[in-house]
PQR file with spaces between the fields and no chain letter, atoms N, CA, C, O and H, PARSE charges and radii, in Angstrom:
ATOM       1  N    MET     1      -6.958   28.998  -29.488 -0.4000 1.5000
ATOM       2  CA   MET     1      -7.371   28.060  -28.473 -0.0000 2.0000
ATOM       3  C    MET     1      -6.187   27.775  -27.543  0.5500 1.7000
ATOM       4  O    MET     1      -5.052   27.645  -28.003 -0.5500 1.4000
ATOM       5  N    ALA     2      -6.448   27.680  -26.257 -0.4000 1.5000
ATOM       6  CA   ALA     2      -5.396   27.443  -25.271 -0.0000 2.0000
ATOM       7  C    ALA     2      -4.932   25.987  -25.322  0.5500 1.7000
ATOM       8  O    ALA     2      -5.724   25.070  -25.538 -0.5500 1.4000
ATOM       9  H    ALA     2      -7.369   27.785  -25.884  0.4000 1.0000
ATOM      10  N    LYS     3      -3.652   25.805  -25.122 -0.4000 1.5000
ATOM      11  CA   LYS     3      -3.078   24.463  -25.104 -0.0000 2.0000
ATOM      12  C    LYS     3      -3.399   23.820  -23.748  0.5500 1.7000
ATOM      13  O    LYS     3      -3.151   24.406  -22.694 -0.5500 1.4000
ATOM      14  H    LYS     3      -3.008   26.550  -24.946  0.4000 1.0000
ATOM      15  N    HIS     4      -3.950   22.612  -23.800 -0.4000 1.5000
ATOM      16  CA   HIS     4      -4.343   21.922  -22.564 -0.0000 2.0000
ATOM      17  C    HIS     4      -3.200   21.025  -22.090  0.5500 1.7000
ATOM      18  O    HIS     4      -2.774   20.124  -22.814 -0.5500 1.4000
ATOM      19  H    HIS     4      -4.151   22.137  -24.657  0.4000 1.0000
ATOM      20  N    GLU     5      -2.714   21.264  -20.903 -0.4000 1.5000
ATOM      21  CA   GLU     5      -1.672   20.449  -20.296 -0.0000 2.0000
ATOM      22  C    GLU     5      -2.338   19.366  -19.441  0.5500 1.7000
ATOM      23  O    GLU     5      -3.276   19.665  -18.702 -0.5500 1.4000
ATOM      24  H    GLU     5      -3.059   21.995  -20.315  0.4000 1.0000
ATOM      25  N    PRO     6      -1.873   18.115  -19.526 -0.5600 1.5000
ATOM      26  CA   PRO     6      -2.458   17.070  -18.671  0.2800 2.0000
ATOM      27  C    PRO     6      -2.231   17.389  -17.202  0.5500 1.7000
ATOM      28  O    PRO     6      -1.162   17.858  -16.813 -0.5500 1.4000
ATOM      29  N    ASN     7      -3.231   17.133  -16.406 -0.4000 1.5000
ATOM      30  CA   ASN     7      -3.155   17.391  -14.972 -0.0000 2.0000
ATOM      31  C    ASN     7      -3.170   16.049  -14.238  0.5500 1.7000
ATOM      32  O    ASN     7      -4.224   15.589  -13.799 -0.5500 1.4000
ATOM      33  H    ASN     7      -4.100   16.752  -16.721  0.4000 1.0000
ATOM      34  N    THR     8      -2.004   15.429  -14.109 -0.4000 1.5000
ATOM      35  CA   THR     8      -1.902   14.148  -13.443 -0.0000 2.0000
ATOM      36  C    THR     8      -1.914   14.361  -11.940  0.5500 1.7000
ATOM      37  O    THR     8      -1.146   15.163  -11.408 -0.5500 1.4000
ATOM      38  H    THR     8      -1.148   15.803  -14.466  0.4000 1.0000
ATOM      39  N    THR     9      -2.785   13.643  -11.266 -0.4000 1.5000
ATOM      40  CA   THR     9      -2.865   13.789   -9.814 -0.0000 2.0000
ATOM      41  C    THR     9      -1.922   12.852   -9.088  0.5500 1.7000
ATOM      42  O    THR     9      -1.566   13.100   -7.936 -0.5500 1.4000
ATOM      43  H    THR     9      -3.409   12.991  -11.697  0.4000 1.0000
ATOM      44  N    TRP    10      -1.510   11.772   -9.748 -0.4000 1.5000
ATOM      45  CA   TRP    10      -0.552   10.866   -9.128 -0.0000 2.0000
ATOM      46  C    TRP    10       0.117   10.040  -10.216  0.5500 1.7000
ATOM      47  O    TRP    10      -0.451    9.815  -11.285 -0.5500 1.4000
ATOM      48  H    TRP    10      -1.799   11.570  -10.684  0.4000 1.0000
ATOM      49  N    ASN    11       1.311    9.600   -9.931 -0.4000 1.5000
ATOM      50  CA   ASN    11       2.054    8.715  -10.822 -0.0000 2.0000
ATOM      51  C    ASN    11       2.507    7.512  -10.011  0.5500 1.7000
ATOM      52  O    ASN    11       3.167    7.655   -8.981 -0.5500 1.4000
ATOM      53  H    ASN    11       1.773    9.783   -9.063  0.4000 1.0000
ATOM      54  N    GLU    12       2.144    6.319  -10.487 -0.4000 1.5000
ATOM      55  CA   GLU    12       2.567    5.128   -9.762 -0.0000 2.0000
ATOM      56  C    GLU    12       4.023    4.818  -10.060  0.5500 1.7000
ATOM      57  O    GLU    12       4.537    5.140  -11.131 -0.5500 1.4000
ATOM      58  H    GLU    12       1.608    6.202  -11.323  0.4000 1.0000
ATOM      59  N    ASN    13       4.657    4.207   -9.124 -0.4000 1.5000
ATOM      60  CA   ASN    13       6.010    3.706   -9.304 -0.0000 2.0000
ATOM      61  C    ASN    13       5.885    2.419  -10.118  0.5500 1.7000
ATOM      62  O    ASN    13       5.145    1.522   -9.712 -0.5500 1.4000
ATOM      63  H    ASN    13       4.239    3.945   -8.254  0.4000 1.0000
ATOM      64  N    PRO    14       6.575    2.295  -11.242 -0.5600 1.5000
ATOM      65  CA   PRO    14       6.439    1.088  -12.065  0.2800 2.0000
ATOM      66  C    PRO    14       6.720   -0.202  -11.305  0.5500 1.7000
ATOM      67  O    PRO    14       6.180   -1.251  -11.658 -0.5500 1.4000
ATOM      68  N    ASP    15       7.552   -0.147  -10.272 -0.4000 1.5000
ATOM      69  CA   ASP    15       7.834   -1.343   -9.476 -0.0000 2.0000
ATOM      70  C    ASP    15       6.638   -1.757   -8.620  0.5500 1.7000
ATOM      71  O    ASP    15       6.570   -2.900   -8.168 -0.5500 1.4000
ATOM      72  H    ASP    15       7.990    0.705   -9.986  0.4000 1.0000
ATOM      73  N    ASP    16       5.703   -0.848   -8.396 -0.4000 1.5000
ATOM      74  CA   ASP    16       4.523   -1.144   -7.589 -0.0000 2.0000
ATOM      75  C    ASP    16       3.372   -1.719   -8.409  0.5500 1.7000
ATOM      76  O    ASP    16       2.363   -2.134   -7.839 -0.5500 1.4000
ATOM      77  H    ASP    16       5.759    0.081   -8.764  0.4000 1.0000
ATOM      78  N    VAL    17       3.502   -1.752   -9.722 -0.4000 1.5000
ATOM      79  CA   VAL    17       2.435   -2.248  -10.590 -0.0000 2.0000
ATOM      80  C    VAL    17       2.667   -3.726  -10.873  0.5500 1.7000
ATOM      81  O    VAL    17       3.753   -4.123  -11.296 -0.5500 1.4000
ATOM      82  H    VAL    17       4.322   -1.415  -10.185  0.4000 1.0000
ATOM      83  N    ILE    18       1.627   -4.547  -10.634 -0.4000 1.5000
ATOM      84  CA   ILE    18       1.720   -5.986  -10.868 -0.0000 2.0000
ATOM      85  C    ILE    18       0.526   -6.442  -11.708  0.5500 1.7000
ATOM      86  O    ILE    18      -0.450   -5.711  -11.877 -0.5500 1.4000
ATOM      87  H    ILE    18       0.744   -4.224  -10.291  0.4000 1.0000
ATOM      88  N    MET    19       0.623   -7.651  -12.223 -0.4000 1.5000
ATOM      89  CA   MET    19      -0.498   -8.310  -12.876 -0.0000 2.0000
ATOM      90  C    MET    19      -0.941   -9.432  -11.944  0.5500 1.7000
ATOM      91  O    MET    19      -0.145  -10.297  -11.578 -0.5500 1.4000
ATOM      92  H    MET    19       1.416   -8.246  -12.086  0.4000 1.0000
ATOM      93  N    LEU    20      -2.203   -9.413  -11.567 -0.4000 1.5000
ATOM      94  CA   LEU    20      -2.782  -10.459  -10.725 -0.0000 2.0000
ATOM      95  C    LEU    20      -3.535  -11.395  -11.663  0.5500 1.7000
ATOM      96  O    LEU    20      -4.435  -10.954  -12.378 -0.5500 1.4000
ATOM      97  H    LEU    20      -2.849   -8.710  -11.864  0.4000 1.0000
ATOM      98  N    VAL    21      -3.185  -12.674  -11.672 -0.4000 1.5000
ATOM      99  CA   VAL    21      -3.696  -13.634  -12.641 -0.0000 2.0000
ATOM     100  C    VAL    21      -4.539  -14.688  -11.932  0.5500 1.7000
ATOM     101  O    VAL    21      -4.105  -15.276  -10.942 -0.5500 1.4000
ATOM     102  H    VAL    21      -2.455  -13.033  -11.091  0.4000 1.0000
ATOM     103  N    ASN    22      -5.754  -14.924  -12.447 -0.4000 1.5000
ATOM     104  CA   ASN    22      -6.608  -15.991  -11.942 -0.0000 2.0000
ATOM     105  C    ASN    22      -6.178  -17.280  -12.639  0.5500 1.7000
ATOM     106  O    ASN    22      -6.400  -17.437  -13.839 -0.5500 1.4000
ATOM     107  H    ASN    22      -6.106  -14.446  -13.251  0.4000 1.0000
ATOM     108  N    ARG    23      -5.574  -18.186  -11.908 -0.4000 1.5000
ATOM     109  CA   ARG    23      -5.034  -19.434  -12.470 -0.0000 2.0000
ATOM     110  C    ARG    23      -6.032  -20.589  -12.409  0.5500 1.7000
ATOM     111  O    ARG    23      -5.680  -21.719  -12.746 -0.5500 1.4000
ATOM     112  H    ARG    23      -5.394  -18.058  -10.933  0.4000 1.0000
ATOM     113  N    THR    24      -7.237  -20.332  -11.996 -0.4000 1.5000
ATOM     114  CA   THR    24      -8.220  -21.395  -11.834 -0.0000 2.0000
ATOM     115  C    THR    24      -9.255  -21.354  -12.953  0.5500 1.7000
ATOM     116  O    THR    24      -9.204  -20.512  -13.850 -0.5500 1.4000
ATOM     117  H    THR    24      -7.522  -19.413  -11.722  0.4000 1.0000
ATOM     118  N    SER    25     -10.197  -22.295  -12.868 -0.4000 1.5000
ATOM     119  CA   SER    25     -11.333  -22.305  -13.803 -0.0000 2.0000
ATOM     120  C    SER    25     -12.565  -21.679  -13.159  0.5500 1.7000
ATOM     121  O    SER    25     -13.676  -21.791  -13.677 -0.5500 1.4000
ATOM     122  H    SER    25     -10.239  -22.979  -12.140  0.4000 1.0000
ATOM     123  N    LYS    26     -12.350  -21.017  -12.018 -0.4000 1.5000
ATOM     124  CA   LYS    26     -13.444  -20.368  -11.291 -0.0000 2.0000
ATOM     125  C    LYS    26     -13.373  -18.851  -11.452  0.5500 1.7000
ATOM     126  O    LYS    26     -12.296  -18.282  -11.628 -0.5500 1.4000
ATOM     127  H    LYS    26     -11.448  -20.925  -11.597  0.4000 1.0000
ATOM     128  N    ASN    27     -14.528  -18.215  -11.390 -0.4000 1.5000
ATOM     129  CA   ASN    27     -14.586  -16.750  -11.357 -0.0000 2.0000
ATOM     130  C    ASN    27     -14.558  -16.311   -9.903  0.5500 1.7000
ATOM     131  O    ASN    27     -15.203  -16.929   -9.057 -0.5500 1.4000
ATOM     132  H    ASN    27     -15.403  -18.678  -11.247  0.4000 1.0000
ATOM     133  N    PHE    28     -13.823  -15.261   -9.608 -0.4000 1.5000
ATOM     134  CA   PHE    28     -13.742  -14.729   -8.248 -0.0000 2.0000
ATOM     135  C    PHE    28     -14.388  -13.353   -8.185  0.5500 1.7000
ATOM     136  O    PHE    28     -14.221  -12.538   -9.092 -0.5500 1.4000
ATOM     137  H    PHE    28     -13.298  -14.759  -10.296  0.4000 1.0000
ATOM     138  N    ILE    29     -15.121  -13.103   -7.116 -0.4000 1.5000
ATOM     139  CA   ILE    29     -15.564  -11.759   -6.758 -0.0000 2.0000
ATOM     140  C    ILE    29     -14.647  -11.331   -5.611  0.5500 1.7000
ATOM     141  O    ILE    29     -14.753  -11.839   -4.495 -0.5500 1.4000
ATOM     142  H    ILE    29     -15.257  -13.765   -6.379  0.4000 1.0000
ATOM     143  N    LEU    30     -13.762  -10.404   -5.898 -0.4000 1.5000
ATOM     144  CA   LEU    30     -12.792   -9.956   -4.904 -0.0000 2.0000
ATOM     145  C    LEU    30     -13.376   -8.778   -4.133  0.5500 1.7000
ATOM     146  O    LEU    30     -13.803   -7.784   -4.720 -0.5500 1.4000
ATOM     147  H    LEU    30     -13.676   -9.991   -6.804  0.4000 1.0000
ATOM     148  N    GLU    31     -13.386   -8.903   -2.828 -0.4000 1.5000
ATOM     149  CA   GLU    31     -13.860   -7.820   -1.953 -0.0000 2.0000
ATOM     150  C    GLU    31     -12.667   -6.938   -1.610  0.5500 1.7000
ATOM     151  O    GLU    31     -11.854   -7.281   -0.751 -0.5500 1.4000
ATOM     152  H    GLU    31     -13.039   -9.710   -2.351  0.4000 1.0000
ATOM     153  N    LEU    32     -12.571   -5.811   -2.281 -0.4000 1.5000
ATOM     154  CA   LEU    32     -11.456   -4.892   -2.087 -0.0000 2.0000
ATOM     155  C    LEU    32     -11.917   -3.669   -1.309  0.5500 1.7000
ATOM     156  O    LEU    32     -13.115   -3.393   -1.258 -0.5500 1.4000
ATOM     157  H    LEU    32     -13.231   -5.532   -2.979  0.4000 1.0000
ATOM     158  N    PRO    33     -11.001   -2.934   -0.705 -0.5600 1.5000
ATOM     159  CA   PRO    33     -11.387   -1.722    0.024  0.2800 2.0000
ATOM     160  C    PRO    33     -12.129   -0.713   -0.861  0.5500 1.7000
ATOM     161  O    PRO    33     -12.919    0.085   -0.355 -0.5500 1.4000
ATOM     162  N    THR    34     -11.886   -0.739   -2.151 -0.4000 1.5000
ATOM     163  CA   THR    34     -12.537    0.192   -3.073 -0.0000 2.0000
ATOM     164  C    THR    34     -13.840   -0.342   -3.645  0.5500 1.7000
ATOM     165  O    THR    34     -14.521    0.355   -4.396 -0.5500 1.4000
ATOM     166  H    THR    34     -11.244   -1.387   -2.562  0.4000 1.0000
ATOM     167  N    GLY    35     -14.192   -1.580   -3.294 -0.4000 1.5000
ATOM     168  CA   GLY    35     -15.421   -2.194   -3.792 -0.0000 2.0000
ATOM     169  C    GLY    35     -15.153   -3.571   -4.372  0.5500 1.7000
ATOM     170  O    GLY    35     -14.031   -4.074   -4.313 -0.5500 1.4000
ATOM     171  H    GLY    35     -13.638   -2.147   -2.684  0.4000 1.0000
ATOM     172  N    ARG    36     -16.185   -4.172   -4.930 -0.4000 1.5000
ATOM     173  CA   ARG    36     -16.064   -5.515   -5.497 -0.0000 2.0000
ATOM     174  C    ARG    36     -15.454   -5.468   -6.898  0.5500 1.7000
ATOM     175  O    ARG    36     -15.676   -4.533   -7.667 -0.5500 1.4000
ATOM     176  H    ARG    36     -17.096   -3.763   -4.977  0.4000 1.0000
ATOM     177  N    TYR    37     -14.676   -6.511   -7.200 -0.4000 1.5000
ATOM     178  CA   TYR    37     -14.064   -6.640   -8.525 -0.0000 2.0000
ATOM     179  C    TYR    37     -14.189   -8.095   -8.950  0.5500 1.7000
ATOM     180  O    TYR    37     -13.805   -8.998   -8.207 -0.5500 1.4000
ATOM     181  H    TYR    37     -14.495   -7.271   -6.575  0.4000 1.0000
ATOM     182  N    ARG    38     -14.725   -8.324  -10.143 -0.4000 1.5000
ATOM     183  CA   ARG    38     -14.862   -9.687  -10.653 -0.0000 2.0000
ATOM     184  C    ARG    38     -13.629  -10.017  -11.489  0.5500 1.7000
ATOM     185  O    ARG    38     -13.287   -9.305  -12.433 -0.5500 1.4000
ATOM     186  H    ARG    38     -15.037   -7.591  -10.747  0.4000 1.0000
ATOM     187  N    LEU    39     -12.970  -11.117  -11.117 -0.4000 1.5000
ATOM     188  CA   LEU    39     -11.815  -11.596  -11.867 -0.0000 2.0000
ATOM     189  C    LEU    39     -12.174  -12.977  -12.408  0.5500 1.7000
ATOM     190  O    LEU    39     -12.178  -13.963  -11.672 -0.5500 1.4000
ATOM     191  H    LEU    39     -13.248  -11.696  -10.350  0.4000 1.0000
ATOM     192  N    ASP    40     -12.471  -13.031  -13.693 -0.4000 1.5000
ATOM     193  CA   ASP    40     -12.918  -14.266  -14.334 -0.0000 2.0000
ATOM     194  C    ASP    40     -11.788  -15.269  -14.478  0.5500 1.7000
ATOM     195  O    ASP    40     -10.608  -14.920  -14.424 -0.5500 1.4000
ATOM     196  H    ASP    40     -12.468  -12.230  -14.291  0.4000 1.0000
ATOM     197  N    ALA    41     -12.177  -16.522  -14.662 -0.4000 1.5000
ATOM     198  CA   ALA    41     -11.227  -17.626  -14.817 -0.0000 2.0000
ATOM     199  C    ALA    41     -10.254  -17.329  -15.951  0.5500 1.7000
ATOM     200  O    ALA    41     -10.656  -16.953  -17.052 -0.5500 1.4000
ATOM     201  H    ALA    41     -13.135  -16.805  -14.706  0.4000 1.0000
ATOM     202  N    GLY    42      -8.968  -17.505  -15.662 -0.4000 1.5000
ATOM     203  CA   GLY    42      -7.943  -17.323  -16.673 -0.0000 2.0000
ATOM     204  C    GLY    42      -7.631  -15.882  -17.026  0.5500 1.7000
ATOM     205  O    GLY    42      -6.770  -15.634  -17.870 -0.5500 1.4000
ATOM     206  H    GLY    42      -8.641  -17.811  -14.768  0.4000 1.0000
ATOM     207  N    ARG    43      -8.301  -14.929  -16.408 -0.4000 1.5000
ATOM     208  CA   ARG    43      -8.086  -13.507  -16.727 -0.0000 2.0000
ATOM     209  C    ARG    43      -7.080  -12.900  -15.755  0.5500 1.7000
ATOM     210  O    ARG    43      -6.706  -13.513  -14.756 -0.5500 1.4000
ATOM     211  H    ARG    43      -9.001  -15.130  -15.722  0.4000 1.0000
ATOM     212  N    ARG    44      -6.660  -11.699  -16.069 -0.4000 1.5000
ATOM     213  CA   ARG    44      -5.708  -11.001  -15.212 -0.0000 2.0000
ATOM     214  C    ARG    44      -6.118   -9.546  -15.068  0.5500 1.7000
ATOM     215  O    ARG    44      -6.882   -9.009  -15.870 -0.5500 1.4000
ATOM     216  H    ARG    44      -6.964  -11.201  -16.881  0.4000 1.0000
ATOM     217  N    MET    45      -5.591   -8.929  -14.030 -0.4000 1.5000
ATOM     218  CA   MET    45      -5.861   -7.511  -13.803 -0.0000 2.0000
ATOM     219  C    MET    45      -4.557   -6.800  -13.468  0.5500 1.7000
ATOM     220  O    MET    45      -3.697   -7.336  -12.769 -0.5500 1.4000
ATOM     221  H    MET    45      -4.970   -9.366  -13.379  0.4000 1.0000
ATOM     222  N    ARG    46      -4.432   -5.591  -13.977 -0.4000 1.5000
ATOM     223  CA   ARG    46      -3.285   -4.732  -13.663 -0.0000 2.0000
ATOM     224  C    ARG    46      -3.663   -3.950  -12.421  0.5500 1.7000
ATOM     225  O    ARG    46      -4.712   -3.307  -12.377 -0.5500 1.4000
ATOM     226  H    ARG    46      -5.131   -5.155  -14.545  0.4000 1.0000
ATOM     227  N    THR    47      -2.816   -4.004  -11.424 -0.4000 1.5000
ATOM     228  CA   THR    47      -3.135   -3.364  -10.157 -0.0000 2.0000
ATOM     229  C    THR    47      -1.851   -2.997   -9.423  0.5500 1.7000
ATOM     230  O    THR    47      -0.746   -3.253   -9.902 -0.5500 1.4000
ATOM     231  H    THR    47      -1.964   -4.526  -11.460  0.4000 1.0000
ATOM     232  N    LEU    48      -2.018   -2.402   -8.269 -0.4000 1.5000
ATOM     233  CA   LEU    48      -0.871   -2.035   -7.440 -0.0000 2.0000
ATOM     234  C    LEU    48      -0.533   -3.168   -6.475  0.5500 1.7000
ATOM     235  O    LEU    48      -1.412   -3.901   -6.021 -0.5500 1.4000
ATOM     236  H    LEU    48      -2.916   -2.195   -7.880  0.4000 1.0000
ATOM     237  N    ARG    49       0.736   -3.294   -6.177 -0.4000 1.5000
ATOM     238  CA   ARG    49       1.234   -4.338   -5.280 -0.0000 2.0000
ATOM     239  C    ARG    49       0.546   -4.300   -3.910  0.5500 1.7000
ATOM     240  O    ARG    49       0.482   -5.319   -3.221 -0.5500 1.4000
ATOM     241  H    ARG    49       1.450   -2.699   -6.546  0.4000 1.0000
ATOM     242  N    SER    50       0.044   -3.154   -3.523 -0.4000 1.5000
ATOM     243  CA   SER    50      -0.606   -3.021   -2.209 -0.0000 2.0000
ATOM     244  C    SER    50      -1.859   -3.888   -2.093  0.5500 1.7000
ATOM     245  O    SER    50      -2.368   -4.071   -0.987 -0.5500 1.4000
ATOM     246  H    SER    50       0.097   -2.326   -4.082  0.4000 1.0000
ATOM     247  N    ILE    51      -2.374   -4.428   -3.208 -0.4000 1.5000
ATOM     248  CA   ILE    51      -3.530   -5.320   -3.146 -0.0000 2.0000
ATOM     249  C    ILE    51      -3.181   -6.573   -2.336  0.5500 1.7000
ATOM     250  O    ILE    51      -4.067   -7.229   -1.789 -0.5500 1.4000
ATOM     251  H    ILE    51      -1.961   -4.280   -4.107  0.4000 1.0000
ATOM     252  N    LEU    52      -1.901   -6.896   -2.263 -0.4000 1.5000
ATOM     253  CA   LEU    52      -1.476   -8.070   -1.498 -0.0000 2.0000
ATOM     254  C    LEU    52      -1.602   -7.857    0.004  0.5500 1.7000
ATOM     255  O    LEU    52      -1.446   -8.799    0.780 -0.5500 1.4000
ATOM     256  H    LEU    52      -1.181   -6.362   -2.708  0.4000 1.0000
ATOM     257  N    ASP    53      -1.886   -6.620    0.418 -0.4000 1.5000
ATOM     258  CA   ASP    53      -2.125   -6.340    1.835 -0.0000 2.0000
ATOM     259  C    ASP    53      -3.532   -6.761    2.260  0.5500 1.7000
ATOM     260  O    ASP    53      -3.817   -6.834    3.455 -0.5500 1.4000
ATOM     261  H    ASP    53      -2.013   -5.855   -0.213  0.4000 1.0000
ATOM     262  N    VAL    54      -4.413   -7.039    1.298 -0.4000 1.5000
ATOM     263  CA   VAL    54      -5.774   -7.496    1.598 -0.0000 2.0000
ATOM     264  C    VAL    54      -5.678   -8.982    1.955  0.5500 1.7000
ATOM     265  O    VAL    54      -5.244   -9.781    1.124 -0.5500 1.4000
ATOM     266  H    VAL    54      -4.181   -6.980    0.327  0.4000 1.0000
ATOM     267  N    PRO    55      -6.074   -9.371    3.176 -0.5600 1.5000
ATOM     268  CA   PRO    55      -5.891  -10.763    3.616  0.2800 2.0000
ATOM     269  C    PRO    55      -6.482  -11.810    2.660  0.5500 1.7000
ATOM     270  O    PRO    55      -5.842  -12.831    2.410 -0.5500 1.4000
ATOM     271  N    ALA    56      -7.670  -11.582    2.130 -0.4000 1.5000
ATOM     272  CA   ALA    56      -8.289  -12.563    1.238 -0.0000 2.0000
ATOM     273  C    ALA    56      -7.479  -12.735   -0.045  0.5500 1.7000
ATOM     274  O    ALA    56      -7.360  -13.848   -0.557 -0.5500 1.4000
ATOM     275  H    ALA    56      -8.190  -10.752    2.333  0.4000 1.0000
ATOM     276  N    ILE    57      -6.926  -11.652   -0.561 -0.4000 1.5000
ATOM     277  CA   ILE    57      -6.108  -11.723   -1.777 -0.0000 2.0000
ATOM     278  C    ILE    57      -4.810  -12.461   -1.481  0.5500 1.7000
ATOM     279  O    ILE    57      -4.388  -13.328   -2.245 -0.5500 1.4000
ATOM     280  H    ILE    57      -7.022  -10.748   -0.145  0.4000 1.0000
ATOM     281  N    ARG    58      -4.188  -12.110   -0.371 -0.4000 1.5000
ATOM     282  CA   ARG    58      -2.941  -12.767    0.027 -0.0000 2.0000
ATOM     283  C    ARG    58      -3.152  -14.269    0.180  0.5500 1.7000
ATOM     284  O    ARG    58      -2.302  -15.058   -0.234 -0.5500 1.4000
ATOM     285  H    ARG    58      -4.532  -11.406    0.250  0.4000 1.0000
ATOM     286  N    ASP    59      -4.289  -14.678    0.776 -0.4000 1.5000
ATOM     287  CA   ASP    59      -4.594  -16.105    0.949 -0.0000 2.0000
ATOM     288  C    ASP    59      -4.741  -16.807   -0.398  0.5500 1.7000
ATOM     289  O    ASP    59      -4.233  -17.914   -0.575 -0.5500 1.4000
ATOM     290  H    ASP    59      -4.980  -14.038    1.112  0.4000 1.0000
ATOM     291  N    LEU    60      -5.430  -16.174   -1.350 -0.4000 1.5000
ATOM     292  CA   LEU    60      -5.613  -16.781   -2.675 -0.0000 2.0000
ATOM     293  C    LEU    60      -4.277  -16.919   -3.410  0.5500 1.7000
ATOM     294  O    LEU    60      -4.068  -17.885   -4.144 -0.5500 1.4000
ATOM     295  H    LEU    60      -5.842  -15.274   -1.207  0.4000 1.0000
ATOM     296  N    VAL    61      -3.377  -15.956   -3.214 -0.4000 1.5000
ATOM     297  CA   VAL    61      -2.054  -16.039   -3.827 -0.0000 2.0000
ATOM     298  C    VAL    61      -1.250  -17.167   -3.188  0.5500 1.7000
ATOM     299  O    VAL    61      -0.597  -17.938   -3.891 -0.5500 1.4000
ATOM     300  H    VAL    61      -3.546  -15.171   -2.618  0.4000 1.0000
ATOM     301  N    GLU    62      -1.292  -17.267   -1.863 -0.4000 1.5000
ATOM     302  CA   GLU    62      -0.546  -18.314   -1.160 -0.0000 2.0000
ATOM     303  C    GLU    62      -1.075  -19.705   -1.511  0.5500 1.7000
ATOM     304  O    GLU    62      -0.299  -20.660   -1.545 -0.5500 1.4000
ATOM     305  H    GLU    62      -1.822  -16.640   -1.292  0.4000 1.0000
ATOM     306  N    GLU    63      -2.379  -19.838   -1.774 -0.4000 1.5000
ATOM     307  CA   GLU    63      -2.975  -21.113   -2.147 -0.0000 2.0000
ATOM     308  C    GLU    63      -2.711  -21.458   -3.614  0.5500 1.7000
ATOM     309  O    GLU    63      -2.940  -22.594   -4.030 -0.5500 1.4000
ATOM     310  H    GLU    63      -3.009  -19.062   -1.746  0.4000 1.0000
ATOM     311  N    GLY    64      -2.239  -20.504   -4.389 -0.4000 1.5000
ATOM     312  CA   GLY    64      -1.957  -20.733   -5.786 -0.0000 2.0000
ATOM     313  C    GLY    64      -3.111  -20.458   -6.735  0.5500 1.7000
ATOM     314  O    GLY    64      -2.979  -20.644   -7.945 -0.5500 1.4000
ATOM     315  H    GLY    64      -2.053  -19.581   -4.050  0.4000 1.0000
ATOM     316  N    ASP    65      -4.254  -20.013   -6.192 -0.4000 1.5000
ATOM     317  CA   ASP    65      -5.399  -19.696   -7.050 -0.0000 2.0000
ATOM     318  C    ASP    65      -5.148  -18.433   -7.868  0.5500 1.7000
ATOM     319  O    ASP    65      -5.561  -18.338   -9.024 -0.5500 1.4000
ATOM     320  H    ASP    65      -4.361  -19.862   -5.209  0.4000 1.0000
ATOM     321  N    LEU    66      -4.472  -17.472   -7.259 -0.4000 1.5000
ATOM     322  CA   LEU    66      -4.076  -16.250   -7.953 -0.0000 2.0000
ATOM     323  C    LEU    66      -2.569  -16.223   -8.034  0.5500 1.7000
ATOM     324  O    LEU    66      -1.880  -16.661   -7.113 -0.5500 1.4000
ATOM     325  H    LEU    66      -4.137  -17.550   -6.320  0.4000 1.0000
ATOM     326  N    GLY    67      -2.062  -15.713   -9.125 -0.4000 1.5000
ATOM     327  CA   GLY    67      -0.618  -15.610   -9.299 -0.0000 2.0000
ATOM     328  C    GLY    67      -0.236  -14.205   -9.710  0.5500 1.7000
ATOM     329  O    GLY    67      -1.078  -13.392  -10.091 -0.5500 1.4000
ATOM     330  H    GLY    67      -2.622  -15.357   -9.874  0.4000 1.0000
ATOM     331  N    LEU    68       1.050  -13.941   -9.623 -0.4000 1.5000
ATOM     332  CA   LEU    68       1.582  -12.657  -10.048 -0.0000 2.0000
ATOM     333  C    LEU    68       2.256  -12.869  -11.392  0.5500 1.7000
ATOM     334  O    LEU    68       3.090  -13.759  -11.554 -0.5500 1.4000
ATOM     335  H    LEU    68       1.734  -14.601   -9.313  0.4000 1.0000
ATOM     336  N    GLY    69       1.883  -12.042  -12.344 -0.4000 1.5000
ATOM     337  CA   GLY    69       2.463  -12.231  -13.667 -0.0000 2.0000
ATOM     338  C    GLY    69       2.860  -10.935  -14.299  0.5500 1.7000
ATOM     339  O    GLY    69       3.366  -10.926  -15.421 -0.5500 1.4000
ATOM     340  H    GLY    69       1.205  -11.318  -12.212  0.4000 1.0000
């Protein structure tokens, strides 16, 4: 049997990976360029720093509803 080598199409820079944390008691439906994402109260998501370029996300971070962790 042939040995299968992983075929990675991209590798993220570890400095570009962040944790986005919902600091509220509310659930958010985030409208992202790739589609909708539900971020429940108190939960976090691993994502790329470029998510902060989305105006709605940036506003929630500046208001303190979302944090970086």
